[in-house]
GURO-726696 format. One line per field, with one value per residue (C-alpha): x, y negated, z; residue in one letter. Coordinates in steps of 0.001 Angstrom, whole numbers, plus 500000, padded with zeros to 6 digits. Each point is the difference from the previous one (the first is absolute). Layout:
BEGIN
x: [X,...]
y: [Y,...]
z: [Z,...]
res: [A,...]
END
This chain:
BEGIN
x: [667931,501722,499855,501080,501414,501566,500499,502522,500545,502354,496995,496368,499322,503045,498066,497273,502358,502263,497511,496934,498539,501509,498758,496283,500529,500961,497198,497662,501266,499677,503604,500204,502302,501085,501636,502603,501372,503252,499466,496949,501851,499947,503182,497789,499593,496251,497547,500902,500207,496407,498433,502384,498819,496412,500992,501662,496956,497940,502116,500185,496486,499715,503018,497893,503214,499527,501761,502230,502667,502684,503521,499979,504038,501348,499369,502941,501891,499696,503392,500564,500473,499991,497146,497806,500907,498605,496747,499490,500699,497506,497468,501125,499874,496548,498148,502432,499757,500813,500844,501387,499778,502487,501352,501965,503589,501080,498109,499451,499074,502700,497692,498782,503455,500860,496470,500394,503404,498438,497213,502038,502416,497107,498367,503347,500761,496192,500874,502975,498725,502828,498383,497293,497347,496661,496230,497420,499363,503652,500160,503241,499344,500938,502368,498439,501711,497547,500329,501233,500370,499333,500609,497783,500888,499389,501340,502812,499080,502125,499767,498179,500328,496605,496451,496566,497260,497802,497397,496953,501250,501697,496690,500237,503391,499450,497199,502112,502929,497234,499146,503185,498432,502664,502824,499075,498632,497374,499799,498175,502794,501897,502676,503621,500424,502124,501290,496876,497230,500218,497418,502799,500835,496633,499683,503043,498446,497938,502362,502791,497617,498704,503723,500866,496589,500872,503551,498263,496815,497458,498416,501601,502819,501795,503752,502174,503740,500803,503202,500224,499698,496372,498713,496664,498535,499571,500897,496397,499402,501843,497862]
y: [279718,502462,503738,502979,501836,498512,502384,498874,501856,499332,500571,500457,503625,500342,499551,502097,502978,499418,499195,499462,502536,498326,496795,501047,502004,496553,498073,502655,499223,496257,499125,497068,500905,498025,501161,497968,501335,498578,500187,500670,503091,498327,501934,503489,502106,500146,497153,496706,497555,498549,503655,500784,496707,501232,503722,498649,498112,502923,501995,497373,500259,503467,500055,497045,497562,496834,498319,500837,497622,500001,498125,499889,501584,501527,503421,501723,497398,499910,499005,499076,496294,497343,498418,503381,500353,496586,500799,503181,498459,497287,502904,501753,496617,499220,503320,500885,503627,502408,502915,499563,502911,499696,502305,502981,499615,501628,501290,500662,496548,497509,497328,502471,499700,496556,499069,501709,498310,496614,500172,501738,497038,497314,501647,499531,496597,498561,500124,497760,496356,498194,501242,497614,500659,498509,501153,499098,496592,499048,500682,501773,503295,501585,502832,503498,503372,503251,502544,502856,500511,503280,501399,502181,502851,499822,502360,501787,502236,498262,501622,497700,498766,500169,500975,498450,502343,498958,502632,498023,497530,502147,499931,496256,499672,502215,497483,497153,501763,500661,496442,499802,501709,498335,501747,503428,503228,499406,502425,497584,497214,499910,497537,501376,502880,499110,501912,498834,500372,503980,502175,501742,496394,499111,503310,499551,497454,502228,502941,497799,498486,503700,501393,497172,500828,503783,499164,498051,501948,497957,499898,496993,497748,496733,499863,496827,499079,497954,497508,500199,502880,500544,500338,501160,499169,503730,503193,500843,497425,502475,502480]
z: [820222,502188,499118,501851,496720,496764,497501,496958,496703,497044,497548,500354,500780,502131,503685,498848,499051,503186,502803,498790,502376,503157,498750,500066,503082,501575,498417,501437,503480,499620,499115,497778,496942,497020,496711,498148,496309,498991,496638,497694,498123,496714,498940,500410,496777,500435,500498,500683,502713,499501,500368,502783,502144,499478,500868,503178,501032,499517,502230,502777,499984,500485,502789,501715,500325,501270,496962,497088,498463,497372,500296,496174,500237,496913,499209,499802,501210,503543,501477,503676,499359,502776,497565,500259,503479,500957,497981,502230,503003,499251,499728,503209,502021,498541,500948,503385,499441,502976,497591,496441,497299,496949,497308,500086,501087,496981,496988,496130,499277,500677,501123,502827,501933,499254,501086,503034,501097,498814,502466,502910,499676,499971,503001,502045,498735,500495,503655,499502,501259,497960,496898,498880,498014,499018,499828,497627,501640,499945,503636,501439,500882,503595,499663,500216,500253,499635,502948,497658,496415,498218,496567,498368,497886,495908,497357,501741,502912,502421,504007,501924,503418,500836,498345,500425,500153,496976,500240,500088,497322,497343,497725,500106,499563,496651,499028,500357,497852,497514,499642,497738,496938,497884,501780,501013,498498,497493,496914,497885,500324,496991,501404,500543,502496,503191,502921,501733,497718,499896,501765,502172,501374,500827,501596,502025,501960,501404,500648,501252,502736,500600,500227,502605,501803,499928,502135,502683,500111,498429,496856,498374,500912,498687,500747,500899,500613,502770,500521,503434,502742,500960,503226,501799,503718,500458,498638,500034,497269,497493,498058]
res: [M,K,V,D,I,L,A,F,G,A,H,P,D,D,V,E,L,G,C,G,G,T,I,Y,S,A,V,Q,K,G,K,S,V,G,I,I,D,L,T,K,G,E,L,G,S,R,G,N,S,E,I,R,T,L,E,S,E,N,A,A,K,I,L,G,V,D,F,R,Q,N,L,G,L,S,D,G,F,I,F,N,T,K,E,N,Q,L,T,A,I,Q,S,I,R,Q,Y,Q,P,E,I,V,F,C,N,A,I,E,D,R,H,S,D,H,A,K,A,S,K,L,I,R,D,A,C,F,L,S,G,L,K,K,I,K,T,K,G,K,D,V,V,F,Q,N,P,W,R,P,R,V,V,Y,S,Y,I,Q,W,R,S,L,I,P,D,F,V,V,D,I,S,D,S,M,E,V,K,L,R,A,V,G,A,Y,K,S,Q,F,Y,D,P,N,N,I,E,P,Q,T,P,I,S,S,Q,N,F,L,E,S,V,R,Y,R,A,A,D,L,G,R,L,T,N,T,D,Y,A,E,G,F,K,A,D,R,L,L,A,V,N,S,I,F,D,L,K]
END
């Protein structure tokens, strides 16, 4: 199955927080989208891997994506090794995305930046024909390099290279984030408090999008960093 967008996240909920609105907007426009989580978030202070798997499945249904998979890498120990690169390359070659989303290039959680570099490197290496990988049917895969790779923004307020208007999908993004009941603000949850379980953090998901919208003359927006210089066909394409 070839997809238009393949979104990678180090942990279940990264994609929803970073680019959930953009994904839902693309789905509404008829684009095919898949999500791949690198780990099950098993080291999280709240919940467990089984709960987070169920939450991620519910969030995927809310966003309407074509599929969601988990590569089963080790939470907290995502390293840019050859083995992990080849695992990511197999997925990239299997789904042949035009666009890849990945974690923030720098962030509070060390897994985020490491996952971002891993996926960005894998996207490049996936285009090299001398790197051999096999698919599910033990057939050698064809090389494939995505047209573009964009890193979404997470905890740190990085300055984006561009933003996507998500005014029409903001409420769905919040519903998808809310599917992770074990992770985010719940006054009745007696598990340990974390930086992302506060009411302030949950409210920040909306006000960050609102602030990017304010700066770009729309209601809500999500920001992305690009590895290369961006271009448009016409100056009139810019909002």
